Kinemage of the C-alpha trace (Angstrom):
@kinemage 1
@onewidth
@group {chain A} dominant
@subgroup {mainchain}
@vectorlist {calphas} color= white
{ca met a 1} P 181.786 183.902 219.548
{ca leu a 2} L 182.502 180.824 217.465
{ca arg a 3} L 178.790 180.256 216.905
{ca leu a 4} L 178.323 183.853 215.729
{ca leu a 5} L 181.231 183.511 213.356
{ca lys a 6} L 179.739 180.367 211.884
{ca leu a 7} L 176.452 182.153 211.265
{ca ile a 8} L 178.218 184.852 209.332
{ca val a 9} L 180.523 182.653 207.295
{ca ile a 10} L 178.138 179.864 206.361
{ca pro a 11} L 175.789 181.999 204.195
{ca val a 12} L 178.752 183.361 202.288
{ca ile a 13} L 180.016 179.907 201.576
{ca leu a 14} L 176.564 178.756 200.525
{ca gly a 15} L 176.152 181.781 198.376
{ca asp a 16} L 179.388 181.155 196.561
{ca ser a 17} L 178.578 177.495 196.055
{ca gln a 18} L 175.075 178.148 194.748
{ca gly a 19} L 175.783 181.374 192.849
{ca leu a 20} L 173.621 183.532 195.164
{ca thr a 21} L 176.176 186.092 196.241
{ca asp a 22} L 174.692 189.577 196.014
{ca arg a 23} L 176.351 192.812 195.047
{ca val a 24} L 174.156 195.677 196.221
{ca ala a 25} L 174.285 199.167 194.743
{ca ser a 26} L 173.128 202.409 196.347
{ca ser a 27} L 169.417 203.104 196.750
{ca pro a 28} L 168.328 206.331 195.057
{ca glu a 29} L 164.911 207.864 195.654
{ca leu a 30} L 162.595 208.916 192.878
{ca arg a 31} L 159.593 211.240 193.334
{ca val a 32} L 156.965 211.081 190.620
{ca his a 33} L 153.477 212.527 190.311
{ca val a 34} L 150.543 210.276 189.511
{ca gly a 35} L 150.254 209.880 185.751
{ca asp a 36} L 153.893 210.752 185.009
{ca ser a 37} L 156.684 208.388 183.939
{ca ala a 38} L 159.566 207.067 186.054
{ca phe a 39} L 162.900 205.930 184.664
{ca met a 40} L 164.775 203.545 187.002
{ca gly a 41} L 168.288 202.770 185.898
{ca cys a 42} L 170.047 199.444 186.503
{ca ile a 43} L 173.444 199.015 184.875
{ca val a 44} L 176.166 196.427 185.654
{ca his a 45} L 179.770 197.477 185.075
{ca ser a 46} L 181.733 194.273 184.418
{ca pro a 47} L 185.336 194.329 183.258
{ca glu a 48} L 184.904 190.877 181.704
{ca lys a 49} L 182.053 192.065 179.503
{ca lys a 50} L 179.894 189.044 180.208
{ca pro a 51} L 176.424 189.167 178.633
{ca val a 52} L 173.262 189.486 180.686
{ca val a 53} L 171.211 186.300 180.914
{ca lys a 54} L 168.449 187.340 183.307
{ca val a 55} L 166.845 190.536 184.602
{ca asp a 56} L 164.136 190.746 187.280
{ca trp a 57} L 162.263 193.794 188.542
{ca ile a 58} L 160.378 193.201 191.799
{ca leu a 59} L 158.226 195.555 193.885
{ca ser a 60} L 157.986 195.205 197.652
{ca lys a 61} L 155.908 197.472 199.900
{ca gly a 62} L 157.043 196.362 203.328
{ca glu a 63} L 158.364 193.555 205.427
{ca his a 64} L 155.005 191.798 205.723
{ca ala a 65} L 153.663 192.664 202.269
{ca glu a 66} L 153.892 190.170 199.467
{ca ser a 67} L 156.297 191.110 196.684
{ca glu a 68} L 155.106 191.206 193.090
{ca tyr a 69} L 156.922 190.920 189.817
{ca val a 70} L 156.975 193.975 187.625
{ca leu a 71} L 158.992 192.676 184.674
{ca tyr a 72} L 161.454 189.950 183.842
{ca tyr a 73} L 163.850 189.300 180.979
{ca tyr a 74} L 165.042 185.839 180.005
{ca ser a 75} L 166.190 184.198 176.764
{ca asn a 76} L 166.006 187.457 174.825
{ca leu a 77} L 162.377 187.967 175.857
{ca ser a 78} L 161.064 190.810 178.023
{ca val a 79} L 157.687 190.275 179.756
{ca ser a 80} L 155.742 192.705 181.952
{ca thr a 81} L 153.424 191.029 184.429
{ca gly a 82} L 150.187 191.603 186.310
{ca arg a 83} L 148.927 195.163 186.650
{ca phe a 84} L 152.175 196.471 185.137
{ca gln a 85} L 151.382 195.126 181.688
{ca asn a 86} L 151.672 197.789 178.988
{ca arg a 87} L 153.112 200.177 181.600
{ca ser a 88} L 156.547 198.683 182.334
{ca his a 89} L 159.200 198.431 179.649
{ca leu a 90} L 162.781 197.192 179.629
{ca val a 91} L 164.448 200.146 177.933
{ca gly a 92} L 168.120 199.462 178.709
{ca asp a 93} L 170.593 198.078 176.227
{ca ile a 94} L 171.073 194.473 177.272
{ca leu a 95} L 174.240 194.201 175.167
{ca arg a 96} L 175.748 196.862 177.432
{ca asn a 97} L 174.527 195.209 180.619
{ca asp a 98} L 171.765 197.781 180.995
{ca gly a 99} L 168.504 196.499 182.449
{ca ser a 100} L 166.856 199.898 183.121
{ca leu a 101} L 163.084 200.084 183.571
{ca leu a 102} L 160.599 202.664 182.311
{ca leu a 103} L 157.355 202.754 184.292
{ca gln a 104} L 154.644 204.836 182.621
{ca asn a 105} L 151.404 206.276 183.982
{ca val a 106} L 152.494 205.864 187.585
{ca gln a 107} L 149.704 205.061 190.061
{ca glu a 108} L 149.465 205.485 193.838
{ca ala a 109} L 149.670 201.712 194.284
{ca asp a 110} L 153.066 201.731 192.532
{ca gln a 111} L 154.777 203.322 195.517
{ca gly a 112} L 157.368 201.135 197.203
{ca thr a 113} L 160.861 199.659 196.804
{ca tyr a 114} L 161.831 198.382 193.367
{ca thr a 115} L 164.604 195.804 193.230
{ca cys a 116} L 166.567 195.176 190.053
{ca glu a 117} L 168.390 191.828 189.870
{ca ile a 118} L 170.803 191.176 187.010
{ca arg a 119} L 172.633 187.923 186.402
{ca leu a 120} L 175.527 187.675 183.998
{ca lys a 121} L 176.502 184.588 182.041
{ca asn a 122} L 178.750 182.194 183.958
{ca glu a 123} L 178.765 184.631 186.879
{ca ser a 124} L 177.871 183.572 190.424
{ca val a 125} L 177.341 187.117 191.629
{ca val a 126} L 173.839 188.627 191.451
{ca phe a 127} L 173.876 192.365 190.994
{ca lys a 128} L 171.098 194.173 192.878
{ca lys a 129} L 169.948 197.752 192.875
{ca phe a 130} L 167.148 199.301 194.946
{ca val a 131} L 165.054 202.291 193.943
{ca glu a 132} L 162.625 203.976 196.344
{ca leu a 133} L 159.641 205.278 194.405
{ca arg a 134} L 157.556 207.980 196.086
{ca val a 135} L 154.283 208.771 194.365
{ca leu a 136} L 153.050 212.351 194.698
{ca pro a 137} L 149.462 213.561 194.159
{ca glu a 138} L 148.364 213.954 190.602
{ca lys a 139} L 148.661 217.335 189.010
{ca pro a 140} L 145.528 218.606 187.253
{ca lys a 141} L 145.261 217.393 183.690
{ca glu a 142} L 142.946 220.281 182.855
{ca leu a 143} L 143.965 223.897 183.151
{ca thr a 144} L 141.410 226.741 183.077
{ca val a 145} L 142.508 230.321 182.417
{ca his a 146} L 140.931 233.602 181.337
{ca val a 147} L 141.517 235.316 178.049
{ca gly a 148} L 144.680 237.419 178.161
{ca ser a 149} L 146.268 235.596 181.122
{ca ser a 150} L 149.140 233.056 181.151
{ca ala a 151} L 149.063 229.245 181.321
{ca glu a 152} L 151.866 227.171 182.833
{ca met a 153} L 152.106 223.567 181.633
{ca gly a 154} L 154.502 221.061 183.188
{ca cys a 155} L 156.509 218.319 181.524
{ca phe a 156} L 158.954 216.194 183.579
{ca phe a 157} L 160.954 213.039 183.025
{ca gln a 158} L 162.100 211.705 186.386
{ca ser a 159} L 165.169 209.506 186.232
{ca thr a 160} L 167.589 207.893 188.682
{ca glu a 161} L 170.394 208.020 186.141
{ca glu a 162} L 172.344 211.038 185.043
{ca lys a 163} L 170.724 211.065 181.646
{ca his a 164} L 169.767 214.377 180.178
{ca val a 165} L 166.941 215.382 177.941
{ca thr a 166} L 167.880 215.323 174.297
{ca lys a 167} L 164.623 216.572 172.816
{ca val a 168} L 161.376 218.243 173.866
{ca asp a 169} L 158.392 218.761 171.579
{ca trp a 170} L 155.184 220.562 172.531
{ca met a 171} L 152.298 219.942 170.145
{ca phe a 172} L 148.816 221.491 169.996
{ca ser a 173} L 145.601 219.914 168.703
{ca ser a 174} L 141.930 220.845 168.883
{ca glu a 175} L 138.611 219.804 167.462
{ca lys a 176} L 138.727 222.642 164.949
{ca his a 177} L 142.267 221.812 163.779
{ca ala a 178} L 142.730 218.216 162.670
{ca lys a 179} L 146.445 218.694 162.101
{ca glu a 180} L 148.796 219.157 165.049
{ca glu a 181} L 150.691 222.421 165.399
{ca val a 182} L 154.152 222.840 166.838
{ca val a 183} L 154.000 225.022 169.946
{ca trp a 184} L 157.623 224.870 171.099
{ca arg a 185} L 160.603 222.662 170.290
{ca his a 186} L 164.008 222.020 171.835
{ca asn a 187} L 166.394 219.651 170.065
{ca leu a 188} L 170.001 219.193 171.128
{ca asn a 189} L 170.708 217.161 168.000
{ca met a 190} L 170.273 220.249 165.838
{ca pro a 191} L 173.260 222.537 165.221
{ca ser a 192} L 171.645 225.448 167.026
{ca gly a 193} L 170.129 223.173 169.651
{ca tyr a 194} L 166.930 225.225 169.637
{ca phe a 195} L 163.934 225.706 167.417
{ca gln a 196} L 160.780 227.659 168.013
{ca asn a 197} L 157.716 227.588 165.823
{ca gln a 198} L 157.145 230.722 163.796
{ca gly a 199} L 153.370 230.318 163.692
{ca arg a 200} L 150.703 231.864 165.903
{ca phe a 201} L 152.551 230.813 169.067
{ca gln a 202} L 155.558 232.914 168.138
{ca asn a 203} L 156.867 235.126 170.976
{ca arg a 204} L 154.150 233.802 173.323
{ca val a 205} L 155.825 230.581 174.557
{ca asn a 206} L 158.732 230.533 177.014
{ca leu a 207} L 160.669 227.629 178.538
{ca ile a 208} L 160.391 227.830 182.337
{ca gly a 209} L 161.755 224.362 183.159
{ca asp a 210} L 165.388 223.365 183.659
{ca ile a 211} L 166.396 221.148 180.761
{ca ser a 212} L 169.478 219.946 182.671
{ca his a 213} L 167.125 218.443 185.272
{ca asn a 214} L 164.827 216.854 182.680
{ca asp a 215} L 162.205 219.580 183.047
{ca gly a 216} L 160.631 220.818 179.821
{ca ser a 217} L 157.800 222.911 181.295
{ca ile a 218} L 156.577 225.925 179.300
{ca met a 219} L 154.428 229.008 179.813
{ca leu a 220} L 151.930 230.274 177.236
{ca gln a 221} L 151.345 234.015 177.515
{ca thr a 222} L 148.446 236.221 176.375
{ca val a 223} L 146.078 233.299 176.002
{ca lys a 224} L 143.512 233.570 173.232
{ca val a 225} L 140.205 231.812 172.653
{ca ser a 226} L 141.751 229.908 169.750
{ca asp a 227} L 144.390 228.477 172.133
{ca gln a 228} L 141.857 226.161 173.755
{ca gly a 229} L 142.675 222.505 173.151
{ca asn a 230} L 145.137 219.714 173.992
{ca tyr a 231} L 148.837 220.343 174.582
{ca thr a 232} L 151.020 217.226 174.444
{ca cys a 233} L 154.606 217.187 175.631
{ca his a 234} L 157.027 214.656 174.106
{ca ile a 235} L 160.195 214.511 176.172
{ca tyr a 236} L 163.112 212.244 175.230
{ca leu a 237} L 166.077 210.775 177.072
{ca gly a 238} L 167.966 209.455 174.075
{ca lys a 239} L 165.563 206.932 172.576
{ca leu a 240} L 163.261 206.953 175.601
{ca glu a 241} L 160.074 208.941 175.239
{ca ser a 242} L 157.589 210.145 177.831
{ca arg a 243} L 154.314 211.852 176.955
{ca lys a 244} L 151.964 214.026 178.928
{ca thr a 245} L 148.846 215.853 177.729
{ca thr a 246} L 147.336 218.959 179.317
{ca val a 247} L 143.848 220.158 178.366
{ca leu a 248} L 143.568 223.950 178.276
{ca arg a 249} L 140.192 225.620 178.805
{ca val a 250} L 139.816 229.327 178.023
{ca leu a 251} L 137.118 231.439 179.700
{ca gln a 252} L 135.691 234.599 178.152
{ca glu a 253} L 133.880 236.041 181.200
{ca asp a 254} L 136.064 239.136 181.430
{ca ser a 255} L 135.592 240.005 177.781
{ca gln a 256} L 131.839 239.449 177.991
{ca met a 257} L 131.564 241.708 181.031
{ca ser a 258} L 133.508 244.478 179.306
{ca ile a 259} L 131.315 244.206 176.229
{ca ala a 260} L 128.175 244.309 178.374
{ca thr a 261} L 129.275 247.482 180.166
{ca thr a 262} L 130.152 249.272 176.910
{ca pro a 263} L 127.140 251.155 175.464
{ca arg a 264} L 126.168 249.892 172.073
{ca pro a 265} L 124.589 252.039 169.373
{ca gln a 266} L 120.908 251.328 168.898
{ca thr a 267} L 120.030 249.627 165.685
{ca asp a 268} L 116.753 249.043 163.905
{ca arg a 269} L 117.198 245.302 163.736
{ca pro a 270} L 114.006 243.354 164.429
{ca val a 271} L 113.981 241.460 167.691
{ca ile a 272} L 113.651 237.737 167.136
{ca leu a 273} L 111.838 235.971 169.939
{ca asp a 274} L 112.457 232.399 170.824
{ca gly a 275} L 109.774 229.791 171.589
{ca asn a 276} L 109.672 230.389 175.348
{ca gln a 277} L 109.209 234.142 174.964
{ca leu a 278} L 106.344 233.629 172.486
{ca val a 279} L 104.579 231.222 174.869
{ca ile a 280} L 104.881 233.742 177.720
{ca ile a 281} L 103.508 236.605 175.608
{ca val a 282} L 100.548 234.531 174.336
{ca gly a 283} L 99.775 233.454 177.900
{ca ile a 284} L 99.737 237.063 179.110
{ca val a 285} L 97.386 238.138 176.290
{ca cys a 286} L 94.976 235.257 176.957
{ca ala a 287} L 94.947 235.951 180.694
{ca thr a 288} L 94.218 239.629 179.991
{ca phe a 289} L 91.184 238.778 177.824
{ca leu a 290} L 89.872 236.330 180.404
{ca leu a 291} L 90.234 238.724 183.329
{ca leu a 292} L 88.945 241.825 181.499
{ca pro a 293} L 85.170 241.174 182.161
{ca val a 294} L 85.884 240.496 185.806
{ca leu a 295} L 87.802 243.741 186.075
{ca ile a 296} L 84.932 245.665 184.445
{ca leu a 297} L 82.411 244.193 186.897
{ca val a 298} L 84.639 245.018 189.821
{ca val a 299} L 85.005 248.619 188.635
{ca lys a 300} L 81.246 249.050 188.132
{ca lys a 301} L 80.435 247.563 191.504
{ca thr a 302} L 82.965 249.846 193.131
{ca gln a 303} L 81.435 252.912 191.461
{ca trp a 304} L 77.869 251.849 192.473
{ca asn a 305} L 78.980 251.377 196.075
{ca lys a 306} L 80.564 254.797 196.043
{ca ser a 307} L 77.402 256.455 194.642
{ca ser a 308} L 75.133 254.705 197.161
{ca val a 309} L 77.403 255.696 199.991
{ca ser a 310} L 77.444 259.327 198.822
{ca ser a 311} L 73.622 259.458 198.498
{ca thr a 312} L 73.149 257.952 201.942
{ca ala a 313} L 75.581 260.451 203.369
{ca ser a 314} L 73.723 263.367 201.766
{ca leu a 315} L 70.401 262.173 203.167
{ca lys a 316} L 71.832 261.819 206.624
{ca ser a 317} L 73.361 265.291 206.457
{ca leu a 318} L 70.032 266.723 205.386
{ca glu a 319} L 68.225 265.052 208.269
{ca asn a 320} L 70.808 266.303 210.701
{ca lys a 321} L 70.422 269.813 209.338
{ca glu a 322} L 66.663 269.716 209.731
{ca lys a 323} L 67.004 268.509 213.299
{ca thr a 324} L 69.479 271.177 214.278
{ca asn a 325} L 67.710 274.058 212.438
{ca pro a 326} L 63.947 273.488 212.463
{ca glu a 327} L 62.084 276.211 210.592
{ca lys a 328} L 58.449 276.291 211.565
{ca his a 329} L 56.170 279.188 210.420
{ca val a 330} L 53.319 280.050 212.768
{ca tyr a 331} L 50.446 281.671 211.260
{ca ser a 332} L 47.192 282.996 212.898
{ca ser a 333} L 43.894 283.300 211.336
{ca ile a 334} L 43.142 286.566 209.698
{ca thr a 335} L 39.970 288.297 210.744
{ca thr a 336} L 38.554 290.638 208.187
{ca trp a 337} L 35.514 292.714 208.668
{ca glu a 338} L 33.826 295.289 206.570
{ca ser a 339} L 31.495 298.155 207.573
{ca met a 340} L 29.187 299.334 204.906
{ca glu a 341} L 28.332 302.812 206.176
{ca gly a 342} L 30.163 305.327 208.299
{ca pro a 343} L 29.075 308.558 209.960
{ca ser a 344} L 29.663 310.485 206.862
{ca gly a 345} L 27.873 308.019 204.834
{ca gln a 346} L 31.004 306.466 203.349
{ca ser a 347} L 31.749 302.861 203.530
{ca glu a 348} L 34.572 301.836 205.738
{ca ala a 349} L 36.754 298.613 205.547
{ca thr a 350} L 39.269 297.284 208.006
{ca tyr a 351} L 41.978 294.666 207.090
{ca met a 352} L 44.259 292.717 209.437
{ca thr a 353} L 47.681 291.429 208.311
{ca met a 354} L 49.578 288.528 210.026
{ca his a 355} L 53.402 288.379 210.317
{ca pro a 356} L 55.105 285.092 211.141
{ca val a 357} L 57.209 284.908 214.329
{ca trp a 358} L 60.313 282.530 214.201
{ca pro a 359} L 60.557 279.864 216.911
{ca ser a 360} L 64.153 280.898 217.642
{ca ser a 361} L 62.856 283.964 219.446
{ca ser a 362} L 62.809 283.569 223.209
{ca arg a 363} L 59.537 285.314 223.611
{ca ala a 364} L 56.168 283.751 223.064
{ca pro a 365} L 54.755 283.894 219.565
{ca asn a 366} L 53.031 287.174 218.881
{ca leu a 367} L 51.193 288.421 215.979
{ca ala a 368} L 51.846 291.932 214.847
{ca leu a 369} L 48.775 293.389 213.531
{ca ser a 370} L 48.537 296.250 211.257
{ca ser a 371} L 45.414 297.862 210.143
{ca val a 372} L 44.731 299.584 207.038
{ca arg a 373} L 41.737 301.702 206.928
{ca ser a 374} L 40.372 302.960 203.776
{ca lys a 375} L 37.663 305.349 203.365
């Protein structure tokens, strides 16, 4: 028991003698999407109002991982180190013992535990605060919508402190418009606390975020082709500023389909052909001229074959007809005799006439004789 007590008491005594006593604050958690900004507060409340002499921000990712410096402040000089250069800024008011950190363009590798250490002048106590940073997947930087639909664009400023947004500005820029246009504006420093542009975005932009939770997201309704471009959100926590740009792409497929289905009146405008169409037409004409003689020969050969086939068929039919119906005429010799004198003294002549007998008759060929006698 005595040994355990010594182990507990000795570090405290050493800490007091060497000025290493720690005062630890609560550990809030901050969830930030890749590319967004994270505000990590670190304020020391000292009744003696001693000035800050040193501020350290350190990132640790685990028990066995090596810690790395994010930023340090010493002798009125703030320095960001390593891969956090140009991304980490000491934004607190040192005169008010505020060593808050602004980390911009958060990356996946930035996830971990951030430790803020503040030392006051002639003070042995080291004030420490831990912030757990959770990095969420990146939200799309490009947004594609159809003409006539709505586009929702987010703008957040995540903070561990109870600081509220004081101003939100949404600006629009495109290649066609060199000058930026105000899309939507919220300013608590103005008497009305609200201002909306009266230009072409009038009555088409609505605030959908909760300003009290540092959310300045908007929705653009009835999107037009001219709305395509870059939308940049400037969100402020007092003097702190965070920016985020969303690229809006507008598709016209629906409008093109509707135009295509609508019948258009016919006009007498000449049709202008492009280079590819002219090449195709010339190729077709040349191929036609080259193939025309071949086509003529093929047609003539086809006709000649048809005529030869028809003549052959007619000859064969004729032969078949002669075979099936033979017509042979049988004739017999004709015997003619003449008698010069008869009993009465008159001359007398006898003539014989032959009639053909057709082979189709079943009886043997006969000759029918007829006699003509003249006196």
